[in-house]
RODO-2510 file (C-alpha; in nm, 4 decimals, decimal comma):
residues 348
     n   res          X          Y          Z
     1     m     0,0333     0,0014    -0,0205
     2     t     0,1397     0,3270    -0,0932
     3     t     0,1486     0,6434     0,1256
     4     e    -0,0930     0,8407    -0,1448
     5     l    -0,3181     0,5550    -0,1361
     6     a    -0,3462     0,5365     0,2375
     7     l    -0,3986     0,9339     0,3175
     8     l    -0,7382     0,8094     0,0431
     9     l    -0,8376     0,5464     0,2479
    10     a    -0,8170     0,7929     0,6030
    11     q    -0,9331     1,0321     0,4230
    12     d    -1,2770     0,7839     0,3671
    13     g    -1,2927     0,6370     0,7010
    14     i    -1,2519     1,0094     0,9020
    15     a    -1,5448     1,0998     0,6616
    16     n    -1,7634     0,8463     0,7873
    17     g    -1,6094     0,8356     1,0950
    18     a    -1,7502     1,2089     1,1411
    19     i    -2,1125     1,0655     1,0637
    20     y    -2,0168     0,7765     1,3296
    21     v    -1,9487     1,0540     1,5944
    22     l    -2,2900     1,2279     1,5945
    23     v    -2,4771     0,8929     1,6114
    24     a    -2,2999     0,8110     1,8684
    25     l    -2,2592     1,1625     2,0751
    26     g    -2,6545     1,1019     2,0595
    27     i    -2,6334     0,7267     2,1913
    28     v    -2,3850     0,8202     2,4497
    29     l    -2,6080     1,0935     2,5579
    30     i    -2,9193     0,9239     2,6287
    31     f    -2,7908     0,6473     2,7796
    32     l    -2,5259     0,8407     3,0700
    33     v    -2,9447     0,9940     3,1229
    34     t    -3,1609     0,6886     3,1157
    35     r    -2,9643     0,4172     3,0671
    36     v    -3,1617     0,3148     2,7757
    37     i    -2,9315     0,1984     2,4799
    38     f    -3,1177     0,3631     2,1983
    39     i    -3,1595     0,0954     1,9327
    40     p    -3,3872     0,3144     1,7036
    41     f    -3,1135     0,6083     1,6782
    42     g    -3,0367     0,5239     1,3511
    43     d    -3,3843     0,5230     1,2381
    44     l    -3,3969     0,8830     1,3378
    45     v    -3,1178     0,9069     1,1117
    46     a    -3,2795     0,7474     0,7698
    47     y    -3,5869     0,9382     0,8482
    48     a    -3,4408     1,2416     0,8172
    49     a    -3,2690     1,1667     0,4996
    50     l    -3,5957     1,0230     0,3801
    51     t    -3,7878     1,3118     0,4535
    52     l    -3,5769     1,5393     0,2944
    53     a    -3,5483     1,3702     0,0064
    54     s    -3,9319     1,3486    -0,0538
    55     l    -3,9676     1,7458    -0,0068
    56     e    -3,7249     1,8129    -0,2212
    57     a    -3,9267     1,5345    -0,4516
    58     g    -4,2457     1,7618    -0,3936
    59     q    -4,3958     1,5269    -0,1713
    60     l    -4,5388     1,4943     0,1963
    61     p    -4,3218     1,2659     0,3590
    62     g    -4,5159     1,0413     0,6082
    63     t    -4,2514     1,1290     0,9128
    64     l    -4,5414     1,4206     0,9080
    65     w    -4,8520     1,1967     0,9932
    66     l    -4,5723     0,9535     1,2132
    67     v    -4,5459     1,2755     1,4436
    68     l    -4,9051     1,3532     1,4612
    69     v    -4,9758     1,0195     1,5420
    70     l    -4,6523     1,0301     1,8576
    71     a    -4,8104     1,3859     2,0021
    72     l    -5,1558     1,2395     2,0396
    73     a    -5,0011     0,9004     2,2035
    74     a    -4,7970     1,1082     2,4042
    75     f    -5,0339     1,3516     2,5201
    76     a    -5,2741     1,1238     2,6080
    77     f    -5,0168     0,9614     2,8355
    78     e    -4,9105     1,2862     2,9532
    79     a    -5,2937     1,3344     3,0718
    80     a    -5,3941     1,0252     3,2365
    81     a    -5,0834     1,0845     3,4254
    82     l    -5,2073     1,4094     3,5439
    83     l    -5,5665     1,3500     3,6041
    84     r    -5,4447     1,0359     3,8331
    85     a    -5,2701     1,3089     4,0759
    86     r    -5,5421     1,5553     4,0365
    87     a    -5,3318     1,8097     3,8723
    88     f    -5,5676     1,9389     3,6436
    89     h    -5,4103     2,3137     3,6296
    90     r    -5,1110     2,1266     3,4480
    91     l    -5,3233     2,0153     3,1666
    92     p    -5,2787     2,3215     2,9188
    93     r    -4,9078     2,3076     2,9557
    94     a    -4,9062     1,9793     2,8626
    95     a    -5,1407     2,0096     2,5745
    96     l    -4,8347     2,3012     2,4476
    97     l    -4,5423     2,1048     2,5104
    98     w    -4,7170     1,7210     2,3816
    99     l    -4,9677     1,8760     2,1089
   100     v    -4,8985     2,2409     1,9782
   101     l    -4,4855     2,2391     1,9669
   102     p    -4,4838     1,8922     1,7850
   103     a    -4,7281     2,0374     1,5346
   104     v    -4,5262     2,3458     1,4880
   105     p    -4,2978     2,1645     1,2561
   106     v    -4,5849     1,9489     1,0846
   107     l    -4,7257     2,2358     0,9545
   108     a    -4,4324     2,3655     0,8290
   109     a    -4,3707     2,0771     0,6313
   110     w    -4,7595     2,0702     0,4919
   111     l    -4,6895     2,4737     0,3903
   112     v    -4,3541     2,4012     0,1765
   113     q    -4,4448     2,0647     0,0335
   114     g    -4,4159     2,0863    -0,3422
   115     q    -4,3367     2,4913    -0,3255
   116     a    -4,0583     2,6722    -0,4448
   117     v    -3,8624     2,7354    -0,1414
   118     p    -3,4898     2,7519    -0,0543
   119     d    -3,2911     2,4248     0,0076
   120     a    -3,1925     2,5629     0,3581
   121     v    -3,6305     2,5674     0,4475
   122     l    -3,6307     2,2661     0,3719
   123     v    -3,3590     2,1322     0,5698
   124     v    -3,4600     2,3176     0,8282
   125     v    -3,8491     2,1558     0,7913
   126     s    -3,6378     1,7804     0,8134
   127     i    -3,4953     1,8124     1,0969
   128     g    -3,7726     1,9961     1,2536
   129     l    -3,9950     1,6774     1,1669
   130     v    -3,7071     1,4595     1,3198
   131     l    -3,6683     1,6582     1,5982
   132     p    -3,9889     1,6272     1,8622
   133     m    -3,9524     1,2337     1,7567
   134     g    -3,7347     1,1532     2,0367
   135     p    -3,9229     1,2869     2,3172
   136     l    -4,2456     1,1565     2,2097
   137     l    -4,0828     0,7914     2,1791
   138     y    -3,9311     0,8756     2,5310
   139     r    -4,2732     0,9566     2,6640
   140     i    -4,4573     0,7255     2,5519
   141     a    -4,2318     0,3718     2,6087
   142     f    -3,9663     0,4966     2,8343
   143     r    -4,0494     0,7159     3,0799
   144     p    -4,3690     0,4826     3,2496
   145     i    -4,0955     0,2053     3,2835
   146     a    -3,7703     0,4410     3,3957
   147     d    -3,6479     0,2447     3,6591
   148     a    -3,6997    -0,0601     3,4827
   149     p    -3,3850    -0,2753     3,4596
   150     v    -3,1540    -0,1953     3,1400
   151     l    -3,2457    -0,5266     2,9768
   152     v    -3,6242    -0,4531     2,9902
   153     l    -3,5853    -0,1006     2,8204
   154     l    -3,3116    -0,2249     2,5667
   155     i    -3,5916    -0,4869     2,4152
   156     v    -3,8211    -0,1952     2,4467
   157     a    -3,5749    -0,0409     2,2498
   158     v    -3,5454    -0,3322     1,9810
   159     v    -3,9328    -0,3439     1,9799
   160     l    -3,9163     0,0362     1,8577
   161     h    -3,6241    -0,0149     1,6273
   162     f    -3,8792    -0,2443     1,4435
   163     a    -4,1846    -0,0908     1,4981
   164     i    -4,0108     0,2528     1,3248
   165     s    -3,8419     0,1260     1,0127
   166     g    -4,1792    -0,0932     0,9665
   167     v    -4,3455     0,2197     0,9404
   168     a    -4,1036     0,3796     0,7304
   169     l    -4,1265     0,1008     0,5018
   170     m    -4,4655     0,2127     0,4598
   171     f    -4,4157     0,5679     0,4478
   172     f    -4,1228     0,5729     0,1914
   173     g    -4,1307     0,2435     0,0068
   174     p    -3,8144    -0,0285    -0,0258
   175     e    -3,6269     0,1656    -0,2547
   176     g    -3,3498     0,4098    -0,1675
   177     m    -3,3803     0,7658    -0,1496
   178     r    -3,0902     1,0454    -0,2172
   179     p    -3,1236     1,3922    -0,1498
   180     r    -2,9523     1,6720    -0,3277
   181     m    -2,6132     1,7666    -0,2115
   182     l    -2,5811     2,0647     0,0730
   183     v    -2,2507     2,1926    -0,0517
   184     n    -2,0806     2,1882    -0,4594
   185     g    -1,7801     2,2019    -0,5337
   186     t    -1,4063     2,0655    -0,4550
   187     v    -1,1383     2,1718    -0,2130
   188     t    -0,7784     2,0777    -0,2748
   189     l    -0,5356     2,0552     0,0473
   190     g    -0,1846     1,8721     0,0619
   191     g    -0,2901     1,6767    -0,2292
   192     l    -0,6066     1,5681    -0,1551
   193     a    -0,9127     1,6577    -0,2478
   194     f    -1,1932     1,6995    -0,0123
   195     t    -1,5678     1,7793    -0,1503
   196     g    -1,7592     2,0388    -0,0020
   197     q    -2,0012     1,7626     0,1169
   198     t    -1,7544     1,6077     0,3577
   199     l    -1,5864     1,8901     0,4191
   200     l    -1,9070     1,9993     0,5533
   201     m    -1,9582     1,6605     0,7538
   202     l    -1,6197     1,7327     0,9486
   203     g    -1,6802     2,0741     1,0131
   204     t    -2,0384     2,0013     1,1638
   205     s    -1,9389     1,6989     1,3677
   206     a    -1,6582     1,9364     1,5037
   207     l    -1,8573     2,1919     1,6005
   208     t    -2,1086     1,9920     1,7652
   209     a    -1,8670     1,7774     1,9811
   210     l    -1,7628     2,1700     2,0824
   211     l    -2,1111     2,2983     2,1703
   212     l    -2,2090     1,9861     2,3914
   213     w    -1,8745     2,0329     2,5541
   214     l    -2,0168     2,3581     2,6416
   215     f    -2,3481     2,2496     2,6874
   216     f    -2,2621     2,0451     2,9715
   217     g    -1,9944     2,2219     3,1098
   218     r    -2,1313     2,5863     3,1595
   219     t    -2,4886     2,5645     3,1288
   220     v    -2,7570     2,4953     3,4318
   221     a    -2,9479     2,2850     3,1714
   222     g    -2,6053     2,0911     3,1344
   223     k    -2,4795     2,0338     3,4561
   224     a    -2,8726     1,9457     3,5489
   225     l    -2,8073     1,6435     3,3031
   226     r    -2,4477     1,5701     3,4365
   227     a    -2,5961     1,5343     3,8111
   228     t    -2,9194     1,2800     3,6297
   229     a    -2,6264     1,0926     3,4893
   230     v    -2,4261     1,0310     3,8069
   231     n    -2,6914     0,9532     4,0610
   232     r    -3,0890     1,0085     3,9657
   233     v    -3,1664     0,9660     4,3181
   234     g    -2,9519     1,2323     4,4120
   235     a    -3,0484     1,4091     4,1400
   236     r    -3,4004     1,4148     4,2246
   237     l    -3,3727     1,5211     4,6020
   238     m    -3,1336     1,8205     4,4604
   239     g    -3,4435     1,9318     4,2869
   240     i    -3,3820     1,7929     3,9375
   241     r    -3,6523     1,6094     3,7328
   242     p    -3,5108     1,3184     3,5933
   243     a    -3,7835     1,2845     3,3076
   244     v    -3,7529     1,6290     3,2442
   245     s    -3,3888     1,5387     3,1930
   246     g    -3,4943     1,2730     2,9846
   247     s    -3,6954     1,4465     2,7469
   248     i    -3,3803     1,7069     2,6950
   249     a    -3,1465     1,3782     2,6637
   250     f    -3,3721     1,2625     2,3650
   251     l    -3,4510     1,5828     2,2728
   252     l    -3,0979     1,6747     2,1611
   253     a    -3,0292     1,3328     2,0261
   254     s    -3,3051     1,3884     1,7861
   255     l    -3,0969     1,7121     1,6845
   256     l    -2,8413     1,4927     1,6332
   257     a    -3,0011     1,2203     1,5031
   258     g    -3,1709     1,5038     1,1988
   259     v    -2,8020     1,6547     1,1541
   260     a    -2,6597     1,3052     1,0742
   261     g    -2,9240     1,2197     0,8054
   262     i    -2,9140     1,5258     0,6346
   263     l    -2,5364     1,5328     0,5551
   264     v    -2,5003     1,1299     0,5090
   265     g    -2,7862     1,1638     0,2776
   266     p    -2,6298     1,3059     0,0237
   267     i    -2,3427     1,1013    -0,0108
   268     n    -2,4942     0,7460     0,0723
   269     t    -2,8578     0,6192    -0,1144
   270     l    -3,0610     0,5770     0,2524
   271     a    -3,3718     0,2931     0,2809
   272     y    -3,6284     0,3009     0,5263
   273     d    -3,3949     0,0272     0,6879
   274     s    -3,0132     0,1349     0,6290
   275     g    -3,0227     0,3721     1,0170
   276     f    -3,0115     0,0349     1,1450
   277     i    -2,6409    -0,0661     1,0070
   278     l    -2,5509     0,2946     1,0545
   279     g    -2,6611     0,3242     1,4243
   280     l    -2,4628    -0,0166     1,5109
   281     k    -2,1397     0,1106     1,3724
   282     a    -2,1617     0,4197     1,6253
   283     f    -2,2953     0,1824     1,8642
   284     v    -1,9524    -0,0259     1,8276
   285     g    -1,7807     0,3105     1,8635
   286     a    -1,9869     0,4455     2,1692
   287     i    -1,8761     0,0976     2,2573
   288     i    -1,4491     0,1583     2,2223
   289     g    -1,4936     0,4599     2,4038
   290     g    -1,6438     0,2894     2,7458
   291     m    -2,0246     0,4447     2,6784
   292     v    -1,9622     0,6862     2,9241
   293     s    -1,7436     0,9650     2,8150
   294     y    -1,8066     1,1669     2,5272
   295     p    -1,4558     1,2086     2,4034
   296     g    -1,3799     0,8402     2,4098
   297     a    -1,7275     0,8295     2,2080
   298     v    -1,5510     1,0424     1,9170
   299     l    -1,2180     0,8852     1,9048
   300     g    -1,4164     0,5386     1,8744
   301     a    -1,6405     0,6586     1,6565
   302     l    -1,3387     0,7961     1,3865
   303     f    -1,1523     0,4338     1,5076
   304     v    -1,4806     0,2589     1,3607
   305     g    -1,4720     0,4795     1,0427
   306     l    -1,1445     0,4166     0,9874
   307     l    -1,0982     0,0252     1,0485
   308     e    -1,4144     0,0294     0,8099
   309     s    -1,2472     0,1826     0,5205
   310     f    -0,9334     0,0299     0,5287
   311     t    -1,0445    -0,3063     0,5729
   312     a    -1,2988    -0,2820     0,2821
   313     f    -0,9660    -0,1897     0,0906
   314     w    -0,8198    -0,5236     0,2019
   315     y    -1,1479    -0,7372     0,1344
   316     s    -1,4835    -0,5485     0,1086
   317     p    -1,6942    -0,8397     0,2007
   318     f    -1,5503    -0,8765     0,5930
   319     k    -1,6077    -0,4833     0,6352
   320     e    -1,9023    -0,4729     0,8527
   321     v    -1,7583    -0,8397     0,9873
   322     v    -1,4633    -0,6961     1,1688
   323     v    -1,6457    -0,3517     1,2415
   324     f    -1,9073    -0,6179     1,4593
   325     a    -1,6431    -0,8465     1,5942
   326     l    -1,4141    -0,5721     1,7365
   327     l    -1,6871    -0,5975     2,0414
   328     v    -1,5883    -0,9225     2,1017
   329     p    -1,2514    -0,8457     2,2438
   330     v    -1,3254    -0,4802     2,3330
   331     l    -1,6154    -0,6047     2,5770
   332     v    -1,3718    -0,8611     2,6854
   333     l    -1,0889    -0,6117     2,7803
   334     r    -1,2761    -0,4075     2,9562
   335     s    -1,4450    -0,6890     3,1626
   336     l    -1,1114    -0,7870     3,2473
   337     f    -1,0317    -0,4375     3,3952
   338     t    -1,3362    -0,2789     3,4969
   339     e    -1,4361    -0,3442     3,8542
   340     t    -1,7650    -0,4488     3,9014
   341     e    -2,0152    -0,3373     4,2125
   342     e    -2,0195    -0,6699     4,3911
   343     e    -1,5954    -0,6859     4,3346
   344     a    -1,5860    -0,3645     4,5612
   345     e    -1,8434    -0,5012     4,7825
   346     e    -1,5971    -0,8094     4,8453
   347     e    -1,3017    -0,5972     4,9031
   348     l    -1,4257    -0,4036     5,1485
***
């Protein structure tokens, strides 16, 4: 392998890793705050890309109807809980949060469908449609069982994945779709040619990681999420509501999923089930980072992208096998060098 070829493979791996970074950060964010391994995260990425492609084709995306159904179900769950608690005065606020706000991007999608509007508007509407899906799914499926074991939460997440991907098949069909490039042109740096879309992906991933670092380190909401991640009971005693923290975590993760889908859609044809593999690869990166560290998730996701790129060069049929097989030695090593709670109690 020549140096030039190695640089080209590294360039491709880093570009793919930039997308895995966004997805891995979302997975780690949700897991730390809610203990949910959110398997459908990749499906939200696919929904964003398919929604944008549908809007560009002048069609009304099926995501609109899914958001409406989820909003009605979430409001029903919230209203039932408030009625049981006799907190009737909170019903208008619940209607605003779970019905009115999710309906705003739905109305926007309805208005721009088939209209000659700038691509930036379609991008914002597509991300806006995906944005409420995470909090709505959390309210319906996870918040009622927030204190359940991690295995139960994982089973629910798997069920949600099959349900959401099945709905995507009904809305978008079995054929893949690809939205238009957001940025055209090519930039040459150090003898390597970077497309505008690739540079946008790299810049967005770096900026997102920086913004998350600032959010968790400098804002009250970010510190509340960190407190919930460290100790849910302690956070509740300090006046932090884990349910609200979970909704915020899912909202931020949905934003990451929407951005990732908009970025990856123009360079990879995505179908209704494409998000599952994308999410699994990012999950491998998050596991490499320990599932508790955002910098670790970034490095792990970039490593997965590089490993996939070089494996595809040597023997492409094994590129996904090698990535997923990497989980075994990583988990074995972590089990050997990580002290469990039971071992700590025995030493005491």
